[in-house]
N, CA, C and O atoms as CSV, one atom per row, in Angstrom:
chain,resi,resn,atom,element,x,y,z
A,1,MET,N,N,-20.511,74.830,12.227
A,1,MET,CA,C,-21.172,75.636,12.348
A,1,MET,C,C,-22.009,74.784,13.770
A,1,MET,O,O,-22.444,73.633,13.817
A,2,ALA,N,N,-22.010,75.869,14.828
A,2,ALA,CA,C,-22.456,75.156,16.482
A,2,ALA,C,C,-24.016,74.932,16.014
A,2,ALA,O,O,-24.602,75.414,15.045
A,3,ASN,N,N,-24.399,74.205,16.841
A,3,ASN,CA,C,-26.191,74.184,16.677
A,3,ASN,C,C,-26.540,74.184,17.989
A,3,ASN,O,O,-25.863,73.621,18.849
A,4,TRP,N,N,-27.848,74.951,18.271
A,4,TRP,CA,C,-28.042,75.221,19.621
A,4,TRP,C,C,-28.980,73.945,20.122
A,4,TRP,O,O,-29.703,73.284,19.376
A,5,CYS,N,N,-28.863,73.807,21.107
A,5,CYS,CA,C,-29.201,72.605,22.124
A,5,CYS,C,C,-29.404,72.665,23.346
A,5,CYS,O,O,-28.587,73.373,23.934
A,6,CYS,N,N,-30.657,71.909,24.361
A,6,CYS,CA,C,-30.454,72.345,25.612
A,6,CYS,C,C,-29.813,71.276,26.223
A,6,CYS,O,O,-29.894,70.213,25.608
A,7,VAL,N,N,-29.176,71.271,27.304
A,7,VAL,CA,C,-28.296,70.853,28.082
A,7,VAL,C,C,-28.944,70.735,29.355
A,7,VAL,O,O,-29.190,71.590,30.206
A,8,LYS,N,N,-29.117,69.794,29.322
A,8,LYS,CA,C,-29.681,69.041,30.402
A,8,LYS,C,C,-29.215,68.932,31.854
A,8,LYS,O,O,-28.056,68.529,31.957
A,9,GLN,N,N,-29.814,69.184,32.937
A,9,GLN,CA,C,-29.519,69.711,34.002
A,9,GLN,C,C,-28.297,70.852,34.120
A,9,GLN,O,O,-27.347,70.680,34.884
A,10,CYS,N,N,-28.436,72.027,33.279
A,10,CYS,CA,C,-28.181,73.073,33.538
A,10,CYS,C,C,-28.950,73.653,34.324
A,10,CYS,O,O,-28.962,73.387,35.526
A,11,GLY,N,N,-29.937,74.795,33.617
A,11,GLY,CA,C,-31.217,74.861,34.605
A,11,GLY,C,C,-30.719,76.755,34.560
A,11,GLY,O,O,-31.469,77.312,35.362
A,12,ALA,N,N,-30.197,77.324,34.207
A,12,ALA,CA,C,-29.938,78.542,33.768
A,12,ALA,C,C,-30.921,79.249,33.672
A,12,ALA,O,O,-31.415,80.063,34.452
A,13,CYS,N,N,-31.336,78.752,32.194
A,13,CYS,CA,C,-32.894,79.593,32.139
A,13,CYS,C,C,-33.395,79.638,33.045
A,13,CYS,O,O,-34.130,80.596,33.283
A,14,CYS,N,N,-33.226,78.676,33.897
A,14,CYS,CA,C,-34.425,78.785,35.299
A,14,CYS,C,C,-34.421,79.855,36.518
A,14,CYS,O,O,-35.299,79.999,37.368
A,15,HIS,N,N,-33.262,80.532,36.388
A,15,HIS,CA,C,-32.678,81.786,37.214
A,15,HIS,C,C,-33.729,82.620,36.422
A,15,HIS,O,O,-33.586,82.683,35.200
A,16,LEU,N,N,-34.750,83.250,37.000
A,16,LEU,CA,C,-36.070,84.224,36.394
A,16,LEU,C,C,-35.706,85.363,37.352
A,16,LEU,O,O,-36.804,85.784,37.717
A,17,ASP,N,N,-34.923,85.961,37.849
A,17,ASP,CA,C,-34.366,87.065,38.439
A,17,ASP,C,C,-35.116,88.226,37.821
A,17,ASP,O,O,-34.448,88.824,36.977
A,18,PRO,N,N,-36.211,88.645,38.007
A,18,PRO,CA,C,-36.175,89.706,37.020
A,18,PRO,C,C,-35.498,91.060,37.070
A,18,PRO,O,O,-35.835,91.825,36.167
A,19,SER,N,N,-34.466,91.580,38.084
A,19,SER,CA,C,-33.755,92.212,37.922
A,19,SER,C,C,-32.639,92.212,37.102
A,19,SER,O,O,-31.720,93.011,37.284
A,20,ASP,N,N,-32.634,91.149,35.960
A,20,ASP,CA,C,-31.859,90.391,35.346
A,20,ASP,C,C,-32.254,90.828,34.167
A,20,ASP,O,O,-31.523,91.031,33.197
A,21,ARG,N,N,-33.541,90.996,34.236
A,21,ARG,CA,C,-35.026,91.094,32.543
A,21,ARG,C,C,-35.447,92.445,32.629
A,21,ARG,O,O,-36.617,92.511,32.252
A,22,PRO,N,N,-34.970,93.617,32.983
A,22,PRO,CA,C,-35.850,94.116,33.220
A,22,PRO,C,C,-36.708,94.531,31.986
A,22,PRO,O,O,-37.592,95.371,32.159
A,23,ASP,N,N,-36.491,93.963,30.683
A,23,ASP,CA,C,-37.388,94.521,29.725
A,23,ASP,C,C,-38.183,93.632,29.186
A,23,ASP,O,O,-38.578,93.787,28.030
A,24,LEU,N,N,-38.556,92.531,29.954
A,24,LEU,CA,C,-39.767,92.076,30.424
A,24,LEU,C,C,-40.909,91.959,29.324
A,24,LEU,O,O,-41.297,91.046,28.595
A,25,ALA,N,N,-41.367,93.616,29.575
A,25,ALA,CA,C,-42.438,94.275,29.466
A,25,ALA,C,C,-42.455,93.773,28.267
A,25,ALA,O,O,-43.373,93.029,27.923
A,26,ASP,N,N,-41.201,94.179,27.247
A,26,ASP,CA,C,-41.025,94.593,25.730
A,26,ASP,C,C,-41.868,93.744,25.057
A,26,ASP,O,O,-42.638,93.985,24.127
A,27,TYR,N,N,-41.438,91.895,26.107
A,27,TYR,CA,C,-41.780,90.968,25.342
A,27,TYR,C,C,-42.813,89.714,25.735
A,27,TYR,O,O,-43.204,88.680,25.194
A,28,LEU,N,N,-42.970,90.237,26.674
A,28,LEU,CA,C,-43.855,89.161,27.498
A,28,LEU,C,C,-45.209,90.268,27.388
A,28,LEU,O,O,-45.114,91.480,27.580
A,29,SER,N,N,-47.046,89.200,26.872
A,29,SER,CA,C,-48.056,89.750,27.024
A,29,SER,C,C,-48.306,90.778,28.552
A,29,SER,O,O,-47.379,91.112,29.290
A,30,PRO,N,N,-49.148,90.988,28.676
A,30,PRO,CA,C,-49.581,91.582,30.467
A,30,PRO,C,C,-50.308,90.353,31.229
A,30,PRO,O,O,-50.462,90.515,32.439
A,31,GLU,N,N,-50.766,89.158,30.667
A,31,GLU,CA,C,-51.009,88.521,30.930
A,31,GLU,C,C,-49.391,87.047,31.976
A,31,GLU,O,O,-48.985,86.571,33.036
A,32,GLU,N,N,-49.181,87.125,30.059
A,32,GLU,CA,C,-47.671,85.702,30.410
A,32,GLU,C,C,-46.705,87.207,31.919
A,32,GLU,O,O,-45.997,86.672,32.773
A,33,LEU,N,N,-46.792,88.226,31.960
A,33,LEU,CA,C,-46.089,88.805,32.521
A,33,LEU,C,C,-45.943,88.380,34.374
A,33,LEU,O,O,-45.062,88.074,35.177
A,34,VAL,N,N,-47.571,88.629,34.338
A,34,VAL,CA,C,-48.193,88.388,35.578
A,34,VAL,C,C,-47.387,87.062,36.289
A,34,VAL,O,O,-46.899,86.938,37.412
A,35,LEU,N,N,-47.506,85.708,34.609
A,35,LEU,CA,C,-47.480,84.374,35.281
A,35,LEU,C,C,-45.857,84.286,35.106
A,35,LEU,O,O,-45.145,83.326,35.402
A,36,TYR,N,N,-45.516,85.357,34.630
A,36,TYR,CA,C,-43.483,85.100,34.795
A,36,TYR,C,C,-43.083,85.324,36.262
A,36,TYR,O,O,-42.178,84.773,36.887
A,37,PHE,N,N,-44.174,86.485,36.771
A,37,PHE,CA,C,-44.195,86.994,38.318
A,37,PHE,C,C,-44.071,85.904,39.508
A,37,PHE,O,O,-43.301,85.796,40.463
A,38,SER,N,N,-45.430,84.960,38.918
A,38,SER,CA,C,-45.847,83.965,39.548
A,38,SER,C,C,-44.893,83.089,39.987
A,38,SER,O,O,-45.108,82.408,40.989
A,39,LEU,N,N,-43.950,83.018,39.422
A,39,LEU,CA,C,-42.540,81.816,38.730
A,39,LEU,C,C,-41.704,81.950,39.718
A,39,LEU,O,O,-41.481,80.919,40.353
A,40,VAL,N,N,-40.950,83.299,40.182
A,40,VAL,CA,C,-40.220,84.050,40.942
A,40,VAL,C,C,-40.306,83.716,42.111
A,40,VAL,O,O,-41.145,84.206,42.868
A,41,GLY,N,N,-38.926,82.273,42.678
A,41,GLY,CA,C,-39.565,82.142,43.808
A,41,GLY,C,C,-37.619,82.640,44.798
A,41,GLY,O,O,-36.795,83.490,44.460
A,42,GLU,N,N,-37.601,82.075,45.482
A,42,GLU,CA,C,-36.328,82.587,46.782
A,42,GLU,C,C,-34.936,82.496,45.674
A,42,GLU,O,O,-34.455,81.552,45.047
A,43,ASN,N,N,-34.538,84.083,45.786
A,43,ASN,CA,C,-33.106,83.612,44.529
A,43,ASN,C,C,-33.244,84.317,43.510
A,43,ASN,O,O,-32.351,84.927,42.922
A,44,GLY,N,N,-34.676,84.259,43.178
A,44,GLY,CA,C,-34.872,84.332,41.430
A,44,GLY,C,C,-34.886,83.508,41.025
A,44,GLY,O,O,-34.861,83.678,39.806
A,45,TRP,N,N,-34.930,81.956,41.420
A,45,TRP,CA,C,-34.859,80.830,41.108
A,45,TRP,C,C,-36.452,80.415,40.853
A,45,TRP,O,O,-37.221,80.584,41.800
A,46,CYS,N,N,-37.001,79.847,39.536
A,46,CYS,CA,C,-37.999,79.467,39.146
A,46,CYS,C,C,-38.579,78.491,40.337
A,46,CYS,O,O,-37.802,77.648,40.787
A,47,ILE,N,N,-39.639,78.555,40.756
A,47,ILE,CA,C,-40.347,77.664,41.779
A,47,ILE,C,C,-40.632,76.376,41.367
A,47,ILE,O,O,-41.214,75.592,42.117
A,48,HIS,N,N,-40.118,75.943,39.733
A,48,HIS,CA,C,-40.995,74.745,39.734
A,48,HIS,C,C,-39.340,74.034,39.093
A,48,HIS,O,O,-39.406,73.074,38.325
A,49,PHE,N,N,-38.094,74.545,39.451
A,49,PHE,CA,C,-36.905,74.290,38.715
A,49,PHE,C,C,-36.533,73.203,40.549
A,49,PHE,O,O,-36.569,73.522,41.737
A,50,ASP,N,N,-36.252,72.060,39.880
A,50,ASP,CA,C,-36.080,70.888,41.157
A,50,ASP,C,C,-33.897,71.529,41.399
A,50,ASP,O,O,-33.063,71.594,40.496
A,51,HIS,N,N,-33.725,71.807,42.680
A,51,HIS,CA,C,-32.380,72.239,42.640
A,51,HIS,C,C,-31.769,70.970,42.501
A,51,HIS,O,O,-30.827,70.890,41.712
A,52,ASP,N,N,-32.234,69.680,43.297
A,52,ASP,CA,C,-31.270,68.740,43.309
A,52,ASP,C,C,-31.456,68.034,42.481
A,52,ASP,O,O,-30.831,67.020,42.793
A,53,ASN,N,N,-31.886,67.894,41.652
A,53,ASN,CA,C,-32.127,67.034,39.925
A,53,ASN,C,C,-31.667,67.992,38.525
A,53,ASN,O,O,-31.554,67.846,37.308
A,54,ARG,N,N,-31.458,69.245,39.756
A,54,ARG,CA,C,-31.650,70.596,38.221
A,54,ARG,C,C,-32.200,69.783,37.124
A,54,ARG,O,O,-31.708,68.813,36.547
A,55,GLU,N,N,-33.585,70.523,36.922
A,55,GLU,CA,C,-34.830,70.271,36.348
A,55,GLU,C,C,-35.880,70.649,36.551
A,55,GLU,O,O,-36.449,70.854,37.623
A,56,CYS,N,N,-36.350,70.816,35.112
A,56,CYS,CA,C,-37.777,71.614,35.421
A,56,CYS,C,C,-38.860,70.748,35.830
A,56,CYS,O,O,-39.131,69.854,35.028
A,57,GLN,N,N,-39.491,70.803,36.814
A,57,GLN,CA,C,-40.705,69.740,37.207
A,57,GLN,C,C,-42.000,70.427,35.997
A,57,GLN,O,O,-42.987,70.666,36.693
A,58,ILE,N,N,-42.186,70.655,35.088
A,58,ILE,CA,C,-43.432,71.545,34.559
A,58,ILE,C,C,-42.715,70.743,32.958
A,58,ILE,O,O,-43.384,70.383,31.990
A,59,TYR,N,N,-41.950,70.693,33.037
A,59,TYR,CA,C,-40.795,70.923,31.494
A,59,TYR,C,C,-42.054,70.338,30.603
A,59,TYR,O,O,-42.246,71.344,29.920
A,60,ALA,N,N,-42.564,69.849,30.368
A,60,ALA,CA,C,-43.988,69.108,29.326
A,60,ALA,C,C,-45.028,70.382,29.094
A,60,ALA,O,O,-45.470,70.740,28.002
A,61,ASP,N,N,-45.287,70.927,30.272
A,61,ASP,CA,C,-46.286,72.155,30.528
A,61,ASP,C,C,-45.747,73.762,30.575
A,61,ASP,O,O,-46.337,74.828,30.753
A,62,ARG,N,N,-44.524,73.452,30.358
A,62,ARG,CA,C,-44.077,75.008,31.286
A,62,ARG,C,C,-44.599,75.711,29.813
A,62,ARG,O,O,-44.967,75.197,28.756
A,63,PRO,N,N,-44.443,77.233,30.284
A,63,PRO,CA,C,-45.214,78.584,29.266
A,63,PRO,C,C,-44.527,78.759,28.417
A,63,PRO,O,O,-43.344,78.418,28.455
A,64,ARG,N,N,-45.174,79.441,27.239
A,64,ARG,CA,C,-44.475,79.277,25.797
A,64,ARG,C,C,-43.576,80.139,26.448
A,64,ARG,O,O,-43.987,81.113,25.818
A,65,PHE,N,N,-42.805,80.566,27.083
A,65,PHE,CA,C,-41.309,81.855,27.162
A,65,PHE,C,C,-40.708,81.269,27.813
A,65,PHE,O,O,-39.722,81.751,28.371
A,66,CYS,N,N,-41.093,80.011,27.974
A,66,CYS,CA,C,-39.799,79.481,28.387
A,66,CYS,C,C,-39.524,78.072,27.448
A,66,CYS,O,O,-38.638,77.247,27.674
A,67,ARG,N,N,-40.315,78.032,26.564
A,67,ARG,CA,C,-39.843,76.919,24.940
A,67,ARG,C,C,-39.053,77.783,23.841
A,67,ARG,O,O,-39.615,78.775,23.379
A,68,VAL,N,N,-37.694,77.415,23.387
A,68,VAL,CA,C,-37.011,77.308,22.335
A,68,VAL,C,C,-37.431,77.019,21.185
A,68,VAL,O,O,-36.846,76.127,20.570
A,69,GLU,N,N,-38.528,77.680,20.605
A,69,GLU,CA,C,-39.238,77.708,18.974
A,69,GLU,C,C,-39.319,78.775,18.003
A,69,GLU,O,O,-39.643,79.950,18.176
A,70,ALA,N,N,-38.963,78.156,16.929
A,70,ALA,CA,C,-38.875,79.424,15.953
A,70,ALA,C,C,-40.235,80.528,16.213
A,70,ALA,O,O,-40.170,81.755,16.135
A,71,ASP,N,N,-41.505,79.672,16.554
A,71,ASP,CA,C,-42.559,80.422,16.355
A,71,ASP,C,C,-42.566,81.669,17.436
A,71,ASP,O,O,-42.972,82.831,17.397
A,72,THR,N,N,-41.833,80.746,18.533
A,72,THR,CA,C,-42.180,81.932,19.761
A,72,THR,C,C,-41.073,82.708,19.607
A,72,THR,O,O,-40.987,83.707,20.321
A,73,PHE,N,N,-40.469,82.537,19.064
A,73,PHE,CA,C,-38.739,83.665,19.629
A,73,PHE,C,C,-39.169,84.362,18.104
A,73,PHE,O,O,-38.249,85.135,17.834
A,74,GLN,N,N,-40.235,84.395,16.969
A,74,GLN,CA,C,-40.742,85.427,16.245
A,74,GLN,C,C,-41.490,86.122,16.571
A,74,GLN,O,O,-41.571,87.216,16.013
A,75,GLU,N,N,-42.311,85.787,17.569
A,75,GLU,CA,C,-43.255,86.137,18.157
A,75,GLU,C,C,-42.861,87.767,19.453
A,75,GLU,O,O,-43.097,88.966,19.598
A,76,MET,N,N,-42.222,86.740,19.998
A,76,MET,CA,C,-41.792,87.646,21.067
A,76,MET,C,C,-40.771,88.422,20.991
A,76,MET,O,O,-40.847,89.524,21.535
A,77,TYR,N,N,-39.590,88.041,20.310
A,77,TYR,CA,C,-38.072,89.192,20.122
A,77,TYR,C,C,-38.101,89.382,18.684
A,77,TYR,O,O,-37.390,90.353,18.422
A,78,GLY,N,N,-38.745,88.749,17.365
A,78,GLY,CA,C,-38.768,89.691,16.030
A,78,GLY,C,C,-37.841,88.715,16.056
A,78,GLY,O,O,-36.894,89.432,16.380
A,79,ILE,N,N,-37.231,87.308,15.941
A,79,ILE,CA,C,-35.988,86.483,15.456
A,79,ILE,C,C,-36.564,85.863,14.260
A,79,ILE,O,O,-37.646,85.535,14.747
A,80,GLU,N,N,-36.608,85.528,13.227
A,80,GLU,CA,C,-36.244,85.199,12.472
A,80,GLU,C,C,-36.005,83.350,12.760
A,80,GLU,O,O,-35.139,83.080,13.592
A,81,PRO,N,N,-36.743,82.156,12.100
A,81,PRO,CA,C,-36.658,81.172,12.162
A,81,PRO,C,C,-34.777,80.977,11.053
A,81,PRO,O,O,-34.228,79.904,10.800
A,82,GLU,N,N,-34.537,81.641,10.863
A,82,GLU,CA,C,-32.948,81.192,10.142
A,82,GLU,C,C,-32.228,81.830,11.173
A,82,GLU,O,O,-31.053,81.464,11.185
A,83,GLU,N,N,-32.467,82.515,11.893
A,83,GLU,CA,C,-31.675,83.002,12.993
A,83,GLU,C,C,-31.849,82.508,14.526
A,83,GLU,O,O,-31.321,83.085,15.476
A,84,LEU,N,N,-32.514,81.569,14.609
A,84,LEU,CA,C,-32.935,81.449,15.740
A,84,LEU,C,C,-31.929,80.892,16.562
A,84,LEU,O,O,-31.803,81.173,17.754
A,85,ASN,N,N,-31.106,79.991,15.843
A,85,ASN,CA,C,-30.070,78.909,16.253
A,85,ASN,C,C,-28.931,79.757,16.394
A,85,ASN,O,O,-28.076,78.967,16.794
A,86,ASP,N,N,-28.307,81.060,16.299
A,86,ASP,CA,C,-27.147,81.740,16.792
A,86,ASP,C,C,-28.423,82.546,17.728
A,86,ASP,O,O,-27.780,82.777,18.752
A,87,PHE,N,N,-29.303,82.898,17.895
A,87,PHE,CA,C,-29.628,83.996,19.091
A,87,PHE,C,C,-29.861,83.192,20.567
A,87,PHE,O,O,-29.572,83.648,21.673
A,88,ALA,N,N,-30.408,81.994,20.303
A,88,ALA,CA,C,-30.503,81.065,21.292
A,88,ALA,C,C,-29.164,80.283,22.061
A,88,ALA,O,O,-29.107,79.749,23.169
A,89,ILE,N,N,-28.170,80.441,21.044
A,89,ILE,CA,C,-26.434,80.010,21.384
A,89,ILE,C,C,-26.392,81.267,22.184
A,89,ILE,O,O,-25.960,81.140,23.330
A,90,ASP,N,N,-26.735,82.377,21.823
A,90,ASP,CA,C,-25.832,83.928,22.229
A,90,ASP,C,C,-26.331,83.821,23.877
A,90,ASP,O,O,-25.686,83.766,24.924
A,91,CYS,N,N,-27.976,83.821,23.541
A,91,CYS,CA,C,-28.459,83.979,24.875
A,91,CYS,C,C,-28.208,82.873,25.643
A,91,CYS,O,O,-27.809,83.218,26.755
A,92,CYS,N,N,-28.292,81.440,25.481
A,92,CYS,CA,C,-27.883,80.539,26.578
A,92,CYS,C,C,-26.274,81.259,27.433
A,92,CYS,O,O,-26.177,81.657,28.594
A,93,ARG,N,N,-25.337,81.219,26.493
A,93,ARG,CA,C,-24.536,81.746,26.686
A,93,ARG,C,C,-23.777,83.045,27.704
A,93,ARG,O,O,-22.663,83.137,28.220
A,94,GLU,N,N,-25.355,84.221,27.678
A,94,GLU,CA,C,-25.263,85.257,28.234
A,94,GLU,C,C,-25.939,84.624,29.588
A,94,GLU,O,O,-25.595,84.933,30.729
A,95,GLN,N,N,-26.722,83.904,29.330
A,95,GLN,CA,C,-27.477,83.087,31.025
A,95,GLN,C,C,-26.755,82.793,32.090
A,95,GLN,O,O,-26.703,83.109,33.279
A,96,ILE,N,N,-25.827,81.613,30.815
A,96,ILE,CA,C,-24.658,80.935,31.785
A,96,ILE,C,C,-24.078,81.546,32.522
A,96,ILE,O,O,-24.080,81.548,33.753
A,97,GLU,N,N,-23.510,82.139,31.759
A,97,GLU,CA,C,-22.025,83.523,32.041
A,97,GLU,C,C,-22.342,84.037,33.560
A,97,GLU,O,O,-21.749,83.863,34.625
A,98,GLY,N,N,-23.758,84.881,33.138
A,98,GLY,CA,C,-24.440,85.709,34.132
A,98,GLY,C,C,-25.102,84.298,35.353
A,98,GLY,O,O,-24.432,84.683,36.312
A,99,VAL,N,N,-25.687,83.360,35.782
A,99,VAL,CA,C,-25.638,82.700,36.391
A,99,VAL,C,C,-24.782,81.743,37.671
A,99,VAL,O,O,-24.788,81.610,38.895
A,100,TYR,N,N,-23.864,81.055,36.084
A,100,TYR,CA,C,-22.759,80.729,36.733
A,100,TYR,C,C,-21.526,80.811,36.488
A,100,TYR,O,O,-20.602,80.430,37.206
A,101,GLY,N,N,-21.487,81.213,35.665
A,101,GLY,CA,C,-19.847,82.212,35.577
A,101,GLY,C,C,-19.467,81.791,34.116
A,101,GLY,O,O,-20.033,80.788,33.680
A,102,ASP,N,N,-18.289,82.650,33.060
A,102,ASP,CA,C,-17.824,81.826,31.992
A,102,ASP,C,C,-16.852,80.542,32.108
A,102,ASP,O,O,-16.557,79.774,31.193
A,103,ARG,N,N,-16.445,80.496,33.389
A,103,ARG,CA,C,-15.547,78.910,33.328
A,103,ARG,C,C,-16.321,77.914,34.037
A,103,ARG,O,O,-15.811,76.905,34.523
A,104,SER,N,N,-17.697,78.228,34.105
A,104,SER,CA,C,-18.096,77.029,34.360
A,104,SER,C,C,-18.433,75.862,33.810
A,104,SER,O,O,-18.448,75.846,32.579
A,105,LEU,N,N,-18.770,74.654,34.509
A,105,LEU,CA,C,-19.223,73.398,34.179
A,105,LEU,C,C,-20.199,73.608,33.745
A,105,LEU,O,O,-20.355,72.594,33.064
A,106,GLU,N,N,-21.097,74.223,33.592
A,106,GLU,CA,C,-22.526,74.561,33.040
A,106,GLU,C,C,-21.713,75.098,31.559
A,106,GLU,O,O,-22.058,74.514,30.532
A,107,MET,N,N,-20.724,76.115,31.451
A,107,MET,CA,C,-20.252,76.948,30.182
A,107,MET,C,C,-19.644,75.380,29.245
A,107,MET,O,O,-19.839,75.046,28.076
A,108,ILE,N,N,-18.847,74.679,30.396
A,108,ILE,CA,C,-17.933,74.027,29.131
A,108,ILE,C,C,-19.030,73.313,28.503
A,108,ILE,O,O,-18.919,72.996,27.319
A,109,ARG,N,N,-20.129,73.010,29.191
A,109,ARG,CA,C,-20.798,71.449,28.699
A,109,ARG,C,C,-22.113,71.753,28.042
A,109,ARG,O,O,-22.982,70.914,27.801
A,110,PHE,N,N,-22.181,73.254,27.732
A,110,PHE,CA,C,-22.910,73.871,26.524
A,110,PHE,C,C,-22.232,74.240,25.546
A,110,PHE,O,O,-22.694,74.112,24.412
A,111,ASP,N,N,-21.054,74.752,25.749
A,111,ASP,CA,C,-20.450,74.672,24.552
A,111,ASP,C,C,-19.471,73.381,23.352
A,111,ASP,O,O,-19.093,73.230,22.190
A,112,GLN,N,N,-19.484,72.676,24.824
A,112,GLN,CA,C,-19.113,71.272,23.862
A,112,GLN,C,C,-20.302,70.447,23.074
A,112,GLN,O,O,-20.207,69.732,22.076
A,113,ALA,N,N,-21.751,70.880,24.073
A,113,ALA,CA,C,-22.921,70.177,23.291
A,113,ALA,C,C,-23.093,70.453,21.742
A,113,ALA,O,O,-23.267,69.689,20.793
A,114,VAL,N,N,-22.964,72.027,21.853
A,114,VAL,CA,C,-23.786,73.025,20.625
A,114,VAL,C,C,-22.182,73.160,19.579
A,114,VAL,O,O,-22.168,73.809,18.533
A,115,GLY,N,N,-21.002,72.453,20.098
A,115,GLY,CA,C,-19.931,72.736,19.122
A,115,GLY,C,C,-19.358,74.317,18.946
A,115,GLY,O,O,-19.311,74.985,17.912
A,116,PHE,N,N,-19.055,74.581,19.937
A,116,PHE,CA,C,-18.526,75.912,19.950
A,116,PHE,C,C,-17.429,75.349,20.452
A,116,PHE,O,O,-16.450,76.043,20.728
């Protein structure tokens, strides 16, 4: 069975381009929506994403919508805790494919890490 984990130095989830996420208002509060848009920088990347090191500069203090946690996903998406693992894997694979491609090093590293 595949187990979700965050793969360091990927950053696909830091590509916040709102045109890739037209349903943001469906799962973010009005305050979170304002915060989300304030984080979108050049070329759709989060302003806190360090492109050189490929890491979040505010990881410990990142917003709720940047966290893969059972209670957050249940509140935002209606995902039950027992569904989180598969949902998170699917989300990551979709985002990595969209940002880097389905045959990218990032996808290969993610698939290896989660045992896909």
